[in-house]
C-alpha positions in Angstrom: 5.2 -7.6 16.9 8.1 -9.2 17.3 11.3 -10.5 14.8 12.1 -13.1 17.1 13.8 -16.4 16.4 12.0 -20.0 16.8 13.7 -22.9 18.7 14.9 -23.9 14.9 16.6 -20.7 14.1 15.5 -17.3 12.4 11.5 -17.6 10.8 11.9 -16.9 7.0 10.7 -13.4 7.4 12.8 -12.3 10.4 15.7 -13.7 8.4 14.8 -11.5 5.3 14.1 -8.6 7.7 17.4 -9.0 9.5 19.3 -9.4 6.1 17.0 -5.9 4.9 18.4 -4.3 8.0 22.4 -5.2 8.0 22.8 -6.1 4.7 24.4 -8.8 5.7 22.9 -12.6 5.3 22.3 -14.4 8.9 22.9 -17.8 9.3 20.5 -20.1 7.2 20.1 -22.5 9.9 17.4 -25.1 8.8 16.0 -22.5 6.3 16.3 -24.0 2.5 17.0 -21.4 -0.2 13.8 -22.1 -1.8 11.9 -21.3 0.7 13.8 -17.6 1.6 13.1 -16.8 -1.7 9.2 -17.6 -2.1 9.1 -15.8 1.3 10.7 -13.0 -0.1 8.4 -12.8 -3.5 5.3 -12.9 -0.8 7.1 -10.1 1.2 7.8 -8.0 -1.9 11.2 -7.3 -1.2 12.9 -9.9 -3.6 15.1 -7.4 -5.6 15.5 -5.4 -3.1 17.2 -8.2 -1.0 19.7 -9.1 -3.7 20.6 -5.5 -3.7 21.0 -4.9 -0.1 23.2 -7.9 0.1 25.5 -6.8 -2.6 25.9 -3.4 -1.2 27.1 -5.1 2.0 30.2 -7.5 2.4 28.6 -11.1 2.4 27.6 -11.0 -0.9 30.6 -13.5 -1.9 30.2 -15.6 1.0 26.6 -16.9 -0.1 26.3 -20.0 -1.7 26.4 -20.0 -5.4 22.9 -21.3 -6.0 21.6 -18.4 -3.8 23.4 -16.1 -5.6 22.3 -16.7 -8.9 18.8 -17.3 -7.4 18.5 -13.9 -6.3 20.3 -12.4 -9.0 18.0 -13.8 -11.6 14.9 -13.2 -9.8 16.3 -9.2 -9.4 16.9 -9.0 -13.1 12.8 -10.3 -13.4 11.9 -7.5 -11.1 13.8 -4.9 -13.2 12.5 -6.2 -16.4 8.5 -5.7 -14.7 9.8 -2.4 -13.6 10.2 -1.3 -17.5 6.8 -2.7 -18.8 5.2 -0.7 -15.5 7.3 2.4 -16.9 5.9 2.4 -20.3 2.5 1.9 -18.9 3.0 5.1 -16.5 4.0 7.1 -19.4 1.0 5.8 -21.6 -1.2 6.8 -18.7 0.9 10.3 -18.0 0.2 11.2 -21.7 -3.8 9.9 -21.8 -4.0 12.4 -18.5 -2.5 15.6 -20.2 -4.5 15.3 -23.3 -7.6 14.7 -21.0 -6.7 17.6 -18.9 -6.7 15.9 -16.2 -4.9 16.4 -12.5 -4.0 12.9 -11.1 -1.8 11.9 -8.2 0.1 8.4 -8.6 -0.3 6.5 -5.1 2.3 3.8 -3.1 4.7 1.7 -4.7 4.6 2.8 -8.3 5.2 6.7 -7.4 8.0 5.3 -4.2 9.8 3.7 -6.3 10.1 7.0 -8.5 11.6 9.2 -5.6 12.1 7.4 -2.2 14.0 4.1 -3.2 17.6 4.2 -4.9 16.3 2.4 -8.1 12.5 2.3 -9.1 12.6 -1.4 -9.6 13.9 -1.7 -6.0 10.0 -1.2 -4.9 7.8 -4.2 -6.6 4.4 -3.2 -7.0 0.8 -4.9 -8.2 -1.8 -2.6 -9.4 -1.1 1.2 -10.3 -3.2 3.2 -7.8 -4.4 6.7 -9.1 -6.1 9.3 -7.0 -8.6 11.6 -9.0 -10.4 14.7 -7.6 -13.9 13.6 -7.7 -15.8 10.4 -8.1 -17.3 11.9 -11.5 -13.3 12.8 -12.4 -12.8 9.0 -11.9 -15.6 8.2 -14.0 -14.2 10.4 -16.7 -11.2 8.9 -16.5 -12.6 5.3 -17.1 -13.8 6.6 -20.2 -10.8 8.1 -21.5 -9.0 5.0 -20.4 -10.6 2.9 -22.8 -8.4 4.3 -25.6 -5.6 2.1 -23.9 -7.6 -0.7 -23.8 -8.8 -0.5 -20.3 -12.3 -1.8 -19.0 -13.9 -1.1 -15.6 -14.4 -4.3 -13.9 -17.7 -3.0 -12.0 -19.2 -0.1 -11.0 -18.9 0.5 -7.4 -21.6 2.3 -4.6 -21.5 5.5 -3.5 -19.2 5.0 0.1 -16.8 2.5 -2.4 -13.8 5.1 -3.3 -12.3 3.1 -6.3 -12.9 1.8 -9.0 -10.5 -1.3 -10.8 -9.9 -1.0 -14.4 -7.8 -3.7 -16.1 -6.2 -4.1 -19.3 -6.5 -7.9 -21.0 -4.8 -8.5 -24.3 -5.6 -12.2 -25.7 -6.7 -13.5 -22.6 -3.8 -12.3 -20.4 -4.0 -9.4 -18.2 -1.5 -6.9 -18.9 -2.2 -3.8 -16.6 -4.9 -3.2 -13.9 -5.5 0.1 -12.4 -6.8 1.4 -8.8 -8.8 4.8 -9.8 -9.5 6.0 -6.2 -11.8 9.4 -5.3 -10.8 9.6 -2.0 -7.1 9.0 -0.5 -8.0 6.0 1.4 -11.0 3.3 0.4 -12.5 3.3 4.0 -14.7 6.2 5.6 -13.2 6.6 8.5 -10.1 7.9 6.5 -11.8 9.1 3.7 -12.4 12.7 3.9 -9.0 13.5 6.3 -6.9 14.7 3.4 -8.7 16.4 0.4 -7.5 16.3 -3.1 -6.6 20.1 -3.4 -4.2 19.7 -0.1 -2.6 16.4 -1.5 -2.1 18.2 -5.1 -1.0 21.7 -4.3 1.8 20.1 -2.4 2.5 17.3 -5.1 5.7 16.2 -6.7 6.9 16.1 -9.9 7.5 12.4 -10.9 11.2 12.2 -13.4 9.9 11.0 -16.6 6.6 11.4 -16.4 4.1 14.3 -17.5 3.4 16.6 -15.1 -0.3 16.0 -15.3 0.9 12.9 -13.0 2.1 14.1 -9.8 3.4 11.8 -6.5 2.3 12.7 -3.2 5.0 14.8 -1.2 7.0 13.0 1.3 4.9 13.8 4.6 1.6 12.9 3.0 3.4 10.1 1.5 4.3 8.5 5.0 0.7 9.6 6.4 -0.9 7.4 3.6 1.6 4.3 4.0 0.4 4.8 7.7 -3.3 4.7 6.6 -3.1 1.8 4.5 -1.3 -0.2 6.9 -3.9 0.5 9.4 -6.2 -0.3 7.1 -4.7 -4.0 6.4 -4.4 -4.6 9.9 -8.6 -3.9 10.3 -8.9 -6.6 7.5 -6.2 -9.1 8.3 -4.4 -8.6 5.4 -0.9 -10.1 6.0 1.8 -7.4 6.7 4.5 -7.3 4.0 8.1 -6.2 4.8 8.2 -4.4 1.6 5.9 -1.6 3.2 7.8 -1.4 6.3 11.2 -0.8 4.3 9.0 2.0 3.1 9.4 3.4 6.3 12.3 3.1 7.1 13.6 4.6 3.8 11.4 7.7 4.9 13.1 8.0 8.1 16.5 8.0 6.6 15.3 10.7 4.4 13.7 13.1 7.0 15.5 15.5 9.1 14.0 17.5 12.5 12.1 20.1 9.9 10.4 17.1 7.9 9.7 15.3 11.0 8.1 18.1 12.9 6.0 18.5 9.7 5.0 15.0 9.6 3.6 15.2 13.2 2.0 18.4 13.1 0.2 16.7 9.9 -0.6 13.8 11.9 -1.8 15.6 14.8 -4.3 17.6 12.5 -5.3 14.6 11.2 -6.3 12.8 14.3 -4.0 9.8 13.2 -0.9 10.2 15.6 -1.7 6.7 16.9 -2.1 5.4 13.2 1.2 6.7 12.5 2.6 5.2 16.0 1.8 1.8 15.3 3.5 1.8 11.4 6.7 3.4 13.1 7.5 1.5 15.9 6.7 -1.9 13.5 9.1 -0.7 11.2 11.7 0.1 14.1 11.0 -3.5 15.6 11.6 -5.1 12.3 13.9 -3.3 9.9 15.5 -0.9 12.7 14.0 2.0 11.2 15.8 5.0 12.9 12.9 6.9 14.3 13.8 10.0 16.5 12.8 9.5 20.0 11.1 13.0 20.0 9.1 11.9 17.1 7.5 8.9 19.1 7.2 11.0 22.0 4.8 13.5 19.8 2.5 10.8 18.4 2.5 8.9 21.7 1.0 12.3 23.4 -2.1 12.6 21.9 -2.3 9.4 20.2 -4.9 8.3 23.6 -7.3 11.0 23.0 -8.1 10.9 19.4 -11.1 9.7 18.1 -9.6 6.4 16.4 -8.0 4.2 19.3 -4.7 2.8 17.6 -5.1 0.1 20.3 -7.7 -1.5 18.2 -7.1 -0.9 14.7 -6.9 -5.0 14.3 -10.4 -5.2 15.9 -12.9 -5.6 12.8 -16.2 -4.8 14.8 -14.9 -1.5 16.2 -13.5 -0.5 12.8 -17.0 -0.9 11.5 -18.4 1.1 14.0 -15.8 3.9 13.1 -16.5 3.8 9.1 -20.0 4.2 10.1 -20.0 7.4 12.5 -17.5 9.0 9.9 -20.4 8.7 7.0 -21.5 12.5 7.0 -25.5 11.6 7.3 -28.1 9.1 7.3 -28.6 8.5 3.5 -24.7 7.5 3.1 -24.5 5.3 6.2 -27.9 3.2 5.0 -26.0 3.2 1.6 -23.1 2.2 3.2 -24.8 -0.6 5.1 -26.5 -1.5 2.2 -23.2 -2.1 0.3 -21.4 -3.8 2.7 -24.3 -6.1 3.6 -25.3 -6.7 -0.5 -22.9 -5.5 -3.1 -23.5 -5.2 -6.4 -23.4 -8.1 -8.7 -20.1 -7.3 -10.3 -18.6 -6.4 -6.8 -20.1 -9.9 -5.7 -18.2 -11.5 -8.4 -15.0 -10.0 -7.8 -15.0 -10.3 -3.9 -16.2 -14.0 -3.8 -15.8 -15.9 -7.2 -18.2 -17.4 -9.9 -21.9 -18.8 -9.2 -25.3 -17.9 -8.8 -26.4 -14.9 -6.9 -27.7 -16.4 -4.2 -24.0 -18.5 -3.4 -22.3 -15.3 -3.2 -24.6 -13.4 -1.0 -25.0 -16.6 1.5 -20.6 -16.8 1.2 -20.9 -12.9 1.7 -23.2 -13.3 4.9 -21.0 -16.3 6.3 -17.9 -14.3 6.0 -19.8 -11.2 7.9 -21.2 -14.0 10.8 -18.0 -15.0 11.2 -16.2 -11.9 11.7 -19.3 -10.8 14.1 -18.3 -14.0 16.7 
């Protein structure tokens, strides 16, 4: 991965990365303001960009139109966060009343304890981790009081359920209810709920029934999610790399040692190495050389080859091999080939069952080429 400039100047992503890294806006060259704003939104860093540039010394020298657009965008993101904060409080109260233990994952949690201000970490869905599938299914029933409805019932080897709150035909909130930390067999059993819950952190303003991951677990989880995105050819986003930059700013030598030990114990040194190197290349994340050396030293001996994370076929073999028995492997294969009708609609849109299956099979055949 490279943030190199093209002949015509910096790409929009490289411009944003430089501004986030240094807190100073590079020359725009032939880039248009609307292009930068659009890409900043896609990368999930619009409010963060405004904050970083305000913190630096170049804010007054920016074009007035760009300053105004960034400020308007940041205020809109802040307003979205206030709605999310209220929803998180409603969820935390419901989980307390229902006797649940729940871990808040990804951006919603990171905004509360990793970022200077919560709204700087833009997020989409609210990701929640439960101790088991049975607990997640129980939560689906409890959440109906808050007007959430299950989108479809997943198969046995699909480790998350999606619930949506729709009011007057408008989507108000979407939840991903996980029963494993990552929705993929190669990663699913590496960190169990009790281990994560016991080390979890209390989140400001929320009931203790809803905790966040402790820093080392949160960083490893971020690396695992990026690895899964690589497998599925999901475009990388600067907000994920900025998470890692902030982890690097927070970690001292003791915290780094604990992280390397954790990655080694889970066979994920290579996965962690890939993301930390990307964060350093794009955003100047201050990763100690001793950490990179420690991760690199054993990465080549792990079951999961970090050099092949983008290889979809290779990763399917790894997921297949990670399942505990042949019964689960048959379930996984069937669910991958022909998911339930509800999941087919979610993945491939409306249409007849045969049309959806045909789209599914065409996609699979294209990936096997």
